[in-house]
C-alpha atoms as an extended CHARMM CRD file, in Angstrom:
* protein
*
       252  EXT
         1         1  UNK       CA             72.9080000000     -149.0590000000       -9.4520000000  PROA      1               0.0000000000
         2         2  UNK       CA             69.2070000000     -150.1430000000       -8.0220000000  PROA      2               0.0000000000
         3         3  UNK       CA             66.7970000000     -147.4310000000       -5.3190000000  PROA      3               0.0000000000
         4         4  UNK       CA             68.1490000000     -149.8700000000       -2.1140000000  PROA      4               0.0000000000
         5         5  UNK       CA             71.7270000000     -149.2320000000       -3.0030000000  PROA      5               0.0000000000
         6         6  UNK       CA             71.5860000000     -145.7330000000       -3.7860000000  PROA      6               0.0000000000
         7         7  UNK       CA             69.9570000000     -145.5800000000       -0.7600000000  PROA      7               0.0000000000
         8         8  UNK       CA             72.3900000000     -147.1550000000        1.4620000000  PROA      8               0.0000000000
         9         9  UNK       CA             75.2460000000     -145.3300000000        0.0060000000  PROA      9               0.0000000000
        10        10  UNK       CA             73.3080000000     -141.7920000000        0.6070000000  PROA      10              0.0000000000
        11        11  UNK       CA             72.9360000000     -143.4510000000        4.3560000000  PROA      11              0.0000000000
        12        12  UNK       CA             76.7030000000     -144.0770000000        4.1780000000  PROA      12              0.0000000000
        13        13  UNK       CA             77.6610000000     -140.6400000000        2.9650000000  PROA      13              0.0000000000
        14        14  UNK       CA             75.9740000000     -139.3090000000        6.0400000000  PROA      14              0.0000000000
        15        15  UNK       CA             77.6470000000     -141.1300000000        8.3530000000  PROA      15              0.0000000000
        16        16  UNK       CA             80.9880000000     -140.2560000000        7.0210000000  PROA      16              0.0000000000
        17        17  UNK       CA             79.8140000000     -136.1190000000        7.2280000000  PROA      17              0.0000000000
        18        18  UNK       CA             78.4050000000     -136.8020000000       11.0480000000  PROA      18              0.0000000000
        19        19  UNK       CA             82.2440000000     -138.5170000000       11.5150000000  PROA      19              0.0000000000
        20        20  UNK       CA             84.0210000000     -135.9330000000       10.1790000000  PROA      20              0.0000000000
        21        21  UNK       CA             82.1770000000     -132.9840000000       12.4660000000  PROA      21              0.0000000000
        22        22  UNK       CA             81.3290000000     -131.6000000000        8.4320000000  PROA      22              0.0000000000
        23        23  UNK       CA             77.9340000000     -131.5570000000        9.9970000000  PROA      23              0.0000000000
        24        24  UNK       CA             76.1040000000     -131.6860000000       13.8300000000  PROA      24              0.0000000000
        25        25  UNK       CA             72.8780000000     -132.4380000000       14.6360000000  PROA      25              0.0000000000
        26        26  UNK       CA             70.5500000000     -132.4300000000       12.3490000000  PROA      26              0.0000000000
        27        27  UNK       CA             72.6830000000     -130.3030000000       10.0130000000  PROA      27              0.0000000000
        28        28  UNK       CA             72.7920000000     -130.8850000000        5.9560000000  PROA      28              0.0000000000
        29        29  UNK       CA             71.0480000000     -132.7980000000        3.8000000000  PROA      29              0.0000000000
        30        30  UNK       CA             72.3610000000     -135.2700000000        1.0820000000  PROA      30              0.0000000000
        31        31  UNK       CA             70.1020000000     -135.8730000000       -2.3420000000  PROA      31              0.0000000000
        32        32  UNK       CA             70.8710000000     -138.0330000000       -5.7540000000  PROA      32              0.0000000000
        33        33  UNK       CA             68.4950000000     -138.4090000000       -8.7720000000  PROA      33              0.0000000000
        34        34  UNK       CA             66.3540000000     -141.1870000000       -9.1160000000  PROA      34              0.0000000000
        35        35  UNK       CA             65.0120000000     -140.4960000000      -12.6400000000  PROA      35              0.0000000000
        36        36  UNK       CA             63.8990000000     -137.4210000000      -14.2670000000  PROA      36              0.0000000000
        37        37  UNK       CA             61.4830000000     -135.0440000000      -11.9650000000  PROA      37              0.0000000000
        38        38  UNK       CA             62.2370000000     -137.9170000000       -9.5940000000  PROA      38              0.0000000000
        39        39  UNK       CA             64.7350000000     -137.4850000000       -5.9970000000  PROA      39              0.0000000000
        40        40  UNK       CA             65.8190000000     -139.5340000000       -3.4940000000  PROA      40              0.0000000000
        41        41  UNK       CA             66.8430000000     -137.0480000000       -0.3230000000  PROA      41              0.0000000000
        42        42  UNK       CA             67.3720000000     -137.2540000000        3.1170000000  PROA      42              0.0000000000
        43        43  UNK       CA             64.4510000000     -136.0150000000        5.1680000000  PROA      43              0.0000000000
        44        44  UNK       CA             63.6540000000     -132.7040000000        7.4390000000  PROA      44              0.0000000000
        45        45  UNK       CA             65.2450000000     -133.1690000000       11.2640000000  PROA      45              0.0000000000
        46        46  UNK       CA             67.3450000000     -136.8650000000       11.2780000000  PROA      46              0.0000000000
        47        47  UNK       CA             70.8000000000     -137.1320000000       12.2180000000  PROA      47              0.0000000000
        48        48  UNK       CA             72.9710000000     -137.7450000000        9.2110000000  PROA      48              0.0000000000
        49        49  UNK       CA             74.8790000000     -140.1110000000       11.2460000000  PROA      49              0.0000000000
        50        50  UNK       CA             71.8540000000     -142.1930000000       12.3000000000  PROA      50              0.0000000000
        51        51  UNK       CA             70.1330000000     -142.3700000000        8.9610000000  PROA      51              0.0000000000
        52        52  UNK       CA             68.0270000000     -145.4470000000        7.7350000000  PROA      52              0.0000000000
        53        53  UNK       CA             67.6570000000     -146.4980000000        3.9980000000  PROA      53              0.0000000000
        54        54  UNK       CA             64.0150000000     -146.3930000000        5.2600000000  PROA      54              0.0000000000
        55        55  UNK       CA             64.3630000000     -143.1910000000        6.0990000000  PROA      55              0.0000000000
        56        56  UNK       CA             64.9460000000     -141.4060000000        3.1530000000  PROA      56              0.0000000000
        57        57  UNK       CA             62.4010000000     -139.6750000000        0.5210000000  PROA      57              0.0000000000
        58        58  UNK       CA             61.4460000000     -138.9590000000       -2.6990000000  PROA      58              0.0000000000
        59        59  UNK       CA             60.8460000000     -135.6510000000       -3.7330000000  PROA      59              0.0000000000
        60        60  UNK       CA             59.4140000000     -134.1970000000       -7.6570000000  PROA      60              0.0000000000
        61        61  UNK       CA             61.4380000000     -131.1790000000       -9.2350000000  PROA      61              0.0000000000
        62        62  UNK       CA             59.2360000000     -129.0790000000       -7.2660000000  PROA      62              0.0000000000
        63        63  UNK       CA             60.1170000000     -130.1450000000       -4.4370000000  PROA      63              0.0000000000
        64        64  UNK       CA             56.9920000000     -132.1700000000       -3.5640000000  PROA      64              0.0000000000
        65        65  UNK       CA             57.3850000000     -135.5240000000       -1.7760000000  PROA      65              0.0000000000
        66        66  UNK       CA             55.8210000000     -137.9780000000       -3.8300000000  PROA      66              0.0000000000
        67        67  UNK       CA             56.7940000000     -141.2650000000       -1.1550000000  PROA      67              0.0000000000
        68        68  UNK       CA             58.7460000000     -141.4450000000        1.7050000000  PROA      68              0.0000000000
        69        69  UNK       CA             57.5380000000     -141.0410000000        6.1640000000  PROA      69              0.0000000000
        70        70  UNK       CA             59.3760000000     -137.6960000000        6.7940000000  PROA      70              0.0000000000
        71        71  UNK       CA             59.4540000000     -134.3010000000        5.7470000000  PROA      71              0.0000000000
        72        72  UNK       CA             61.2620000000     -133.3420000000        2.6780000000  PROA      72              0.0000000000
        73        73  UNK       CA             64.4100000000     -131.5070000000        3.9360000000  PROA      73              0.0000000000
        74        74  UNK       CA             63.9230000000     -127.4990000000        4.1340000000  PROA      74              0.0000000000
        75        75  UNK       CA             67.0460000000     -127.3490000000        1.4690000000  PROA      75              0.0000000000
        76        76  UNK       CA             65.9520000000     -129.1280000000       -1.1490000000  PROA      76              0.0000000000
        77        77  UNK       CA             65.2600000000     -125.8770000000       -3.1160000000  PROA      77              0.0000000000
        78        78  UNK       CA             69.0570000000     -124.9790000000       -3.5130000000  PROA      78              0.0000000000
        79        79  UNK       CA             69.5800000000     -128.9420000000       -4.3760000000  PROA      79              0.0000000000
        80        80  UNK       CA             66.8740000000     -128.1220000000       -7.5640000000  PROA      80              0.0000000000
        81        81  UNK       CA             68.9000000000     -125.1900000000       -8.4930000000  PROA      81              0.0000000000
        82        82  UNK       CA             71.8430000000     -127.4290000000       -8.4320000000  PROA      82              0.0000000000
        83        83  UNK       CA             70.5190000000     -129.6940000000      -10.3750000000  PROA      83              0.0000000000
        84        84  UNK       CA             69.0430000000     -127.6480000000      -13.1560000000  PROA      84              0.0000000000
        85        85  UNK       CA             72.3960000000     -125.6750000000      -13.5340000000  PROA      85              0.0000000000
        86        86  UNK       CA             74.2060000000     -128.7990000000      -13.4870000000  PROA      86              0.0000000000
        87        87  UNK       CA             71.7230000000     -131.0210000000      -15.1530000000  PROA      87              0.0000000000
        88        88  UNK       CA             74.5620000000     -133.4610000000      -16.0610000000  PROA      88              0.0000000000
        89        89  UNK       CA             75.1360000000     -133.9210000000      -12.1030000000  PROA      89              0.0000000000
        90        90  UNK       CA             73.8720000000     -136.7210000000      -10.5030000000  PROA      90              0.0000000000
        91        91  UNK       CA             73.8620000000     -135.5570000000       -6.5700000000  PROA      91              0.0000000000
        92        92  UNK       CA             73.9310000000     -132.7640000000       -4.7130000000  PROA      92              0.0000000000
        93        93  UNK       CA             75.4570000000     -132.9500000000       -1.1120000000  PROA      93              0.0000000000
        94        94  UNK       CA             75.2270000000     -129.7890000000        1.3480000000  PROA      94              0.0000000000
        95        95  UNK       CA             77.0760000000     -129.3180000000        4.9530000000  PROA      95              0.0000000000
        96        96  UNK       CA             78.1600000000     -126.8980000000        7.5390000000  PROA      96              0.0000000000
        97        97  UNK       CA             82.2210000000     -127.9540000000        7.8910000000  PROA      97              0.0000000000
        98        98  UNK       CA             83.2310000000     -125.6020000000       10.3790000000  PROA      98              0.0000000000
        99        99  UNK       CA             86.3940000000     -124.1210000000        9.3590000000  PROA      99              0.0000000000
       100       100  UNK       CA             85.2050000000     -123.4740000000        5.7770000000  PROA      100             0.0000000000
       101       101  UNK       CA             82.2040000000     -121.4950000000        7.4940000000  PROA      101             0.0000000000
       102       102  UNK       CA             84.9240000000     -119.4290000000        9.6840000000  PROA      102             0.0000000000
       103       103  UNK       CA             86.6000000000     -118.2190000000        6.4000000000  PROA      103             0.0000000000
       104       104  UNK       CA             83.5290000000     -116.5910000000        5.7130000000  PROA      104             0.0000000000
       105       105  UNK       CA             82.6360000000     -115.2210000000        8.6020000000  PROA      105             0.0000000000
       106       106  UNK       CA             85.9120000000     -113.9280000000        8.9280000000  PROA      106             0.0000000000
       107       107  UNK       CA             85.5530000000     -112.7940000000        4.8230000000  PROA      107             0.0000000000
       108       108  UNK       CA             88.7470000000     -114.7430000000        3.9610000000  PROA      108             0.0000000000
       109       109  UNK       CA             88.1260000000     -116.4600000000        0.2970000000  PROA      109             0.0000000000
       110       110  UNK       CA             88.9710000000     -119.8980000000       -0.4310000000  PROA      110             0.0000000000
       111       111  UNK       CA             88.8470000000     -119.5510000000       -4.1420000000  PROA      111             0.0000000000
       112       112  UNK       CA             92.3610000000     -118.3030000000       -4.2020000000  PROA      112             0.0000000000
       113       113  UNK       CA             94.5290000000     -121.4520000000       -6.4220000000  PROA      113             0.0000000000
       114       114  UNK       CA             96.7620000000     -122.2120000000       -3.6050000000  PROA      114             0.0000000000
       115       115  UNK       CA             96.5060000000     -126.0110000000       -3.0360000000  PROA      115             0.0000000000
       116       116  UNK       CA             97.7380000000     -128.1050000000       -5.8290000000  PROA      116             0.0000000000
       117       117  UNK       CA             95.2900000000     -131.0800000000       -4.9600000000  PROA      117             0.0000000000
       118       118  UNK       CA             92.3670000000     -129.0570000000       -4.4720000000  PROA      118             0.0000000000
       119       119  UNK       CA             93.0330000000     -127.1030000000       -7.7970000000  PROA      119             0.0000000000
       120       120  UNK       CA             93.1750000000     -130.0720000000       -9.7780000000  PROA      120             0.0000000000
       121       121  UNK       CA             90.2980000000     -131.6470000000       -8.1130000000  PROA      121             0.0000000000
       122       122  UNK       CA             87.9460000000     -128.6960000000       -7.6000000000  PROA      122             0.0000000000
       123       123  UNK       CA             90.0270000000     -126.0160000000       -8.2030000000  PROA      123             0.0000000000
       124       124  UNK       CA             88.8260000000     -122.8810000000       -6.2900000000  PROA      124             0.0000000000
       125       125  UNK       CA             85.8770000000     -122.2990000000       -3.9060000000  PROA      125             0.0000000000
       126       126  UNK       CA             84.1220000000     -119.3250000000       -4.3160000000  PROA      126             0.0000000000
       127       127  UNK       CA             81.3370000000     -117.6330000000       -1.5770000000  PROA      127             0.0000000000
       128       128  UNK       CA             77.9830000000     -116.7600000000       -2.4920000000  PROA      128             0.0000000000
       129       129  UNK       CA             76.0520000000     -114.1290000000       -0.8340000000  PROA      129             0.0000000000
       130       130  UNK       CA             74.0870000000     -114.2110000000        1.9330000000  PROA      130             0.0000000000
       131       131  UNK       CA             70.8300000000     -116.0350000000        2.0020000000  PROA      131             0.0000000000
       132       132  UNK       CA             68.2700000000     -116.9930000000        5.1720000000  PROA      132             0.0000000000
       133       133  UNK       CA             68.9790000000     -120.9950000000        5.4190000000  PROA      133             0.0000000000
       134       134  UNK       CA             65.5260000000     -123.2170000000        4.7530000000  PROA      134             0.0000000000
       135       135  UNK       CA             64.2420000000     -120.8570000000        2.3280000000  PROA      135             0.0000000000
       136       136  UNK       CA             64.0190000000     -120.4410000000       -1.8270000000  PROA      136             0.0000000000
       137       137  UNK       CA             67.0780000000     -117.4200000000       -1.2150000000  PROA      137             0.0000000000
       138       138  UNK       CA             69.9210000000     -120.7760000000       -1.2890000000  PROA      138             0.0000000000
       139       139  UNK       CA             68.6610000000     -121.5750000000       -4.4960000000  PROA      139             0.0000000000
       140       140  UNK       CA             68.9940000000     -118.1420000000       -6.0880000000  PROA      140             0.0000000000
       141       141  UNK       CA             72.2320000000     -116.9530000000       -4.5930000000  PROA      141             0.0000000000
       142       142  UNK       CA             74.0390000000     -120.5760000000       -5.7370000000  PROA      142             0.0000000000
       143       143  UNK       CA             73.0050000000     -120.2810000000       -9.1990000000  PROA      143             0.0000000000
       144       144  UNK       CA             75.3400000000     -118.2700000000      -11.6320000000  PROA      144             0.0000000000
       145       145  UNK       CA             78.5840000000     -119.9630000000       -9.2430000000  PROA      145             0.0000000000
       146       146  UNK       CA             77.3740000000     -123.3300000000       -9.5190000000  PROA      146             0.0000000000
       147       147  UNK       CA             77.5690000000     -123.4290000000      -13.1700000000  PROA      147             0.0000000000
       148       148  UNK       CA             81.4120000000     -122.9220000000      -13.2410000000  PROA      148             0.0000000000
       149       149  UNK       CA             82.2840000000     -124.7860000000      -10.5310000000  PROA      149             0.0000000000
       150       150  UNK       CA             81.3510000000     -128.1000000000       -8.7070000000  PROA      150             0.0000000000
       151       151  UNK       CA             81.9260000000     -126.4910000000       -5.0690000000  PROA      151             0.0000000000
       152       152  UNK       CA             80.8570000000     -123.2870000000       -3.4630000000  PROA      152             0.0000000000
       153       153  UNK       CA             80.7440000000     -121.9170000000        0.0800000000  PROA      153             0.0000000000
       154       154  UNK       CA             77.2640000000     -120.2320000000        1.4750000000  PROA      154             0.0000000000
       155       155  UNK       CA             78.3520000000     -116.8240000000        2.9620000000  PROA      155             0.0000000000
       156       156  UNK       CA             78.2870000000     -117.6940000000        6.7600000000  PROA      156             0.0000000000
       157       157  UNK       CA             75.8120000000     -120.9940000000        6.3560000000  PROA      157             0.0000000000
       158       158  UNK       CA             77.7010000000     -124.0100000000        5.0680000000  PROA      158             0.0000000000
       159       159  UNK       CA             79.0820000000     -125.1760000000        1.7330000000  PROA      159             0.0000000000
       160       160  UNK       CA             76.9670000000     -127.0630000000       -1.3920000000  PROA      160             0.0000000000
       161       161  UNK       CA             78.8090000000     -129.7840000000       -3.5790000000  PROA      161             0.0000000000
       162       162  UNK       CA             77.7370000000     -131.4750000000       -6.8400000000  PROA      162             0.0000000000
       163       163  UNK       CA             79.2370000000     -134.5670000000       -8.7440000000  PROA      163             0.0000000000
       164       164  UNK       CA             78.4710000000     -137.2540000000      -10.8030000000  PROA      164             0.0000000000
       165       165  UNK       CA             77.8300000000     -139.5720000000       -7.6980000000  PROA      165             0.0000000000
       166       166  UNK       CA             77.0900000000     -139.0200000000       -4.3820000000  PROA      166             0.0000000000
       167       167  UNK       CA             80.1690000000     -140.2350000000       -3.6580000000  PROA      167             0.0000000000
       168       168  UNK       CA             82.1250000000     -138.0510000000       -5.8440000000  PROA      168             0.0000000000
       169       169  UNK       CA             79.9680000000     -135.0820000000       -3.8370000000  PROA      169             0.0000000000
       170       170  UNK       CA             81.0040000000     -136.4250000000       -0.5790000000  PROA      170             0.0000000000
       171       171  UNK       CA             84.6670000000     -136.2880000000       -1.5100000000  PROA      171             0.0000000000
       172       172  UNK       CA             84.2810000000     -132.3850000000       -2.9100000000  PROA      172             0.0000000000
       173       173  UNK       CA             82.8520000000     -131.4000000000        0.4200000000  PROA      173             0.0000000000
       174       174  UNK       CA             85.8500000000     -132.9250000000        2.2470000000  PROA      174             0.0000000000
       175       175  UNK       CA             87.9390000000     -131.1560000000        0.0830000000  PROA      175             0.0000000000
       176       176  UNK       CA             86.8680000000     -128.1950000000        1.4960000000  PROA      176             0.0000000000
       177       177  UNK       CA             87.7940000000     -128.2830000000        4.8280000000  PROA      177             0.0000000000
       178       178  UNK       CA             91.1830000000     -130.1690000000        4.2870000000  PROA      178             0.0000000000
       179       179  UNK       CA             91.7280000000     -127.0190000000        2.5270000000  PROA      179             0.0000000000
       180       180  UNK       CA             90.1750000000     -124.7240000000        5.1410000000  PROA      180             0.0000000000
       181       181  UNK       CA             92.1770000000     -126.8530000000        7.4200000000  PROA      181             0.0000000000
       182       182  UNK       CA             95.5140000000     -126.1630000000        6.0720000000  PROA      182             0.0000000000
       183       183  UNK       CA             95.0010000000     -122.4990000000        5.2420000000  PROA      183             0.0000000000
       184       184  UNK       CA             94.5310000000     -122.2280000000        8.5960000000  PROA      184             0.0000000000
       185       185  UNK       CA             97.2410000000     -123.7260000000        9.4580000000  PROA      185             0.0000000000
       186       186  UNK       CA             99.1310000000     -121.4640000000        6.8050000000  PROA      186             0.0000000000
       187       187  UNK       CA             97.5630000000     -118.2370000000        8.0440000000  PROA      187             0.0000000000
       188       188  UNK       CA             99.0330000000     -119.2020000000       11.5870000000  PROA      188             0.0000000000
       189       189  UNK       CA            102.5900000000     -119.5860000000       10.3960000000  PROA      189             0.0000000000
       190       190  UNK       CA            102.7890000000     -117.1340000000        8.2750000000  PROA      190             0.0000000000
       191       191  UNK       CA            101.7060000000     -115.4690000000        4.9850000000  PROA      191             0.0000000000
       192       192  UNK       CA             99.8400000000     -117.5990000000        2.5480000000  PROA      192             0.0000000000
       193       193  UNK       CA            101.9500000000     -117.8460000000       -0.7710000000  PROA      193             0.0000000000
       194       194  UNK       CA             99.4920000000     -118.5020000000       -4.4430000000  PROA      194             0.0000000000
       195       195  UNK       CA            100.6750000000     -120.3950000000       -6.7840000000  PROA      195             0.0000000000
       196       196  UNK       CA            102.2510000000     -118.9710000000      -10.0070000000  PROA      196             0.0000000000
       197       197  UNK       CA            100.0330000000     -118.7630000000      -12.6990000000  PROA      197             0.0000000000
       198       198  UNK       CA            102.0760000000     -121.0350000000      -14.6000000000  PROA      198             0.0000000000
       199       199  UNK       CA            101.9440000000     -124.1530000000      -12.4960000000  PROA      199             0.0000000000
       200       200  UNK       CA             97.7990000000     -123.3230000000      -12.2450000000  PROA      200             0.0000000000
       201       201  UNK       CA             97.3640000000     -123.6500000000      -15.7640000000  PROA      201             0.0000000000
       202       202  UNK       CA             99.8150000000     -126.1460000000      -15.6980000000  PROA      202             0.0000000000
       203       203  UNK       CA             97.5380000000     -128.5180000000      -13.0730000000  PROA      203             0.0000000000
       204       204  UNK       CA             94.4420000000     -127.4270000000      -15.2810000000  PROA      204             0.0000000000
       205       205  UNK       CA             95.9350000000     -129.2460000000      -18.2270000000  PROA      205             0.0000000000
       206       206  UNK       CA             97.0100000000     -132.0360000000      -16.2370000000  PROA      206             0.0000000000
       207       207  UNK       CA             93.1080000000     -132.5590000000      -14.7730000000  PROA      207             0.0000000000
       208       208  UNK       CA             91.9040000000     -132.3220000000      -18.1170000000  PROA      208             0.0000000000
       209       209  UNK       CA             94.5270000000     -135.0060000000      -19.6450000000  PROA      209             0.0000000000
       210       210  UNK       CA             93.0210000000     -137.3790000000      -16.8910000000  PROA      210             0.0000000000
       211       211  UNK       CA             89.5950000000     -136.4970000000      -17.9180000000  PROA      211             0.0000000000
       212       212  UNK       CA             88.4900000000     -135.1020000000      -14.1650000000  PROA      212             0.0000000000
       213       213  UNK       CA             84.6690000000     -135.2460000000      -14.0520000000  PROA      213             0.0000000000
       214       214  UNK       CA             83.0640000000     -131.8770000000      -13.1710000000  PROA      214             0.0000000000
       215       215  UNK       CA             84.0710000000     -127.7100000000      -13.6530000000  PROA      215             0.0000000000
       216       216  UNK       CA             86.9360000000     -126.1940000000      -11.4710000000  PROA      216             0.0000000000
       217       217  UNK       CA             86.3700000000     -122.7230000000      -10.5450000000  PROA      217             0.0000000000
       218       218  UNK       CA             89.7120000000     -120.0350000000      -11.6500000000  PROA      218             0.0000000000
       219       219  UNK       CA             90.6290000000     -117.2370000000       -9.6000000000  PROA      219             0.0000000000
       220       220  UNK       CA             90.9860000000     -113.9700000000      -10.7810000000  PROA      220             0.0000000000
       221       221  UNK       CA             94.5000000000     -114.3140000000      -11.2400000000  PROA      221             0.0000000000
       222       222  UNK       CA             93.9610000000     -117.5660000000      -13.1360000000  PROA      222             0.0000000000
       223       223  UNK       CA             91.9710000000     -115.3700000000      -15.7740000000  PROA      223             0.0000000000
       224       224  UNK       CA             88.4010000000     -116.1700000000      -14.4550000000  PROA      224             0.0000000000
       225       225  UNK       CA             87.1860000000     -113.1050000000      -12.6420000000  PROA      225             0.0000000000
       226       226  UNK       CA             86.0010000000     -114.3040000000       -8.7030000000  PROA      226             0.0000000000
       227       227  UNK       CA             82.3690000000     -112.6520000000       -8.5620000000  PROA      227             0.0000000000
       228       228  UNK       CA             82.4410000000     -113.1570000000       -4.4320000000  PROA      228             0.0000000000
       229       229  UNK       CA             82.9190000000     -109.6400000000       -1.9480000000  PROA      229             0.0000000000
       230       230  UNK       CA             86.0150000000     -110.7640000000       -0.4620000000  PROA      230             0.0000000000
       231       231  UNK       CA             89.2780000000     -108.6860000000       -1.0000000000  PROA      231             0.0000000000
       232       232  UNK       CA             92.9460000000     -109.2540000000        0.0020000000  PROA      232             0.0000000000
       233       233  UNK       CA             92.3250000000     -106.7840000000        2.4870000000  PROA      233             0.0000000000
       234       234  UNK       CA             90.6440000000     -109.3840000000        4.4310000000  PROA      234             0.0000000000
       235       235  UNK       CA             93.0820000000     -111.9670000000        4.4060000000  PROA      235             0.0000000000
       236       236  UNK       CA             95.9370000000     -109.1990000000        5.6250000000  PROA      236             0.0000000000
       237       237  UNK       CA             92.9970000000     -108.5730000000        8.0720000000  PROA      237             0.0000000000
       238       238  UNK       CA             93.2380000000     -112.1270000000        9.1060000000  PROA      238             0.0000000000
       239       239  UNK       CA             97.3340000000     -112.0660000000        9.3190000000  PROA      239             0.0000000000
       240       240  UNK       CA             97.3790000000     -109.4450000000       11.6940000000  PROA      240             0.0000000000
       241       241  UNK       CA             95.2240000000     -111.1320000000       13.9550000000  PROA      241             0.0000000000
       242       242  UNK       CA             96.6010000000     -114.2700000000       14.2010000000  PROA      242             0.0000000000
       243       243  UNK       CA            100.1150000000     -112.2560000000       14.6350000000  PROA      243             0.0000000000
       244       244  UNK       CA             98.7160000000     -110.5110000000       17.8310000000  PROA      244             0.0000000000
       245       245  UNK       CA             97.2010000000     -114.3470000000       19.2200000000  PROA      245             0.0000000000
       246       246  UNK       CA            100.4260000000     -115.7690000000       19.0970000000  PROA      246             0.0000000000
       247       247  UNK       CA            101.5580000000     -112.8040000000       20.6110000000  PROA      247             0.0000000000
       248       248  UNK       CA             99.3840000000     -113.1980000000       23.3140000000  PROA      248             0.0000000000
       249       249  UNK       CA            100.0100000000     -116.3890000000       24.0580000000  PROA      249             0.0000000000
       250       250  UNK       CA            103.5750000000     -116.5880000000       23.4510000000  PROA      250             0.0000000000
       251       251  UNK       CA            103.7560000000     -113.8750000000       26.4880000000  PROA      251             0.0000000000
       252       252  UNK       CA            101.5450000000     -116.1260000000       28.3340000000  PROA      252             0.0000000000
C-alpha cells in the first residue's frame, strides 16, 4: 500500500468512527506504521469525520513531527507504547465508545467471556488503570495489558485497539462498542450468563485453527488472571440499579 492509499484508509476509518458515534467533536486518533521509526497519524484538534489525506502528519518514534501542517496528537505516546509492546502490529485506533466507557464508569468489567463472537475475535476486553488523558501516563497504563490482547478499555476515558492494518484495528473498536451495547441490554433484561469454560476453550481452538491474527485476552475463569480492579460485586450493583430503574418506569 502506498502512503497516499494509507492516508485515504485512515481518513475513511475516521469517518466510520465518527458516523458510528465512537468519537465526538475532535476526539480520538488513528496511526499507522509507515516504516521503522516513522508513523502516519491523525493531527490534534481535527474532527475524524472530516479529515482529508493531506491533513495527516508524520511523526518519529519519539513523537516528534517529521512532516505535515498540524500538530502530533497528544495521545501519540500511548500509540507508541502499543507499537513498542507489539511490534508485529501496524495500526492503532483510539476512540471514545460511549457505552463501553459507561461500563468503566460503573466499574463493570467487559473482560468476562460472554459473547462467542467477541471471544473468537478479540477475547475479553480488560480495563487499564486510570491515566490523565493527553499525557504520557496513557502509554504507561496500557503496556502490561496490550502485551496480552489487541483491545483494551482505558478507565473513564476510552478504548484502544491495535491491528495488522487500520481496518483491522477499526473493526476491533467497533466490536468493543457492539459488545458493550449487547451486554447493557442483557443487564437490563436480567442476569448475564457466562459461557462455560469448555465452550470458551473450543472457541479459542477454532480461532487458532482459522489463524485469526492478534492475541485474545482470557478472563480469570478461563485460565488467565484478569489484572483489573473490577469485581463481581460491581456487576451485582449494576443489576440492582437496572432493576430499580425498570420498576420506576413500570410504575410510571
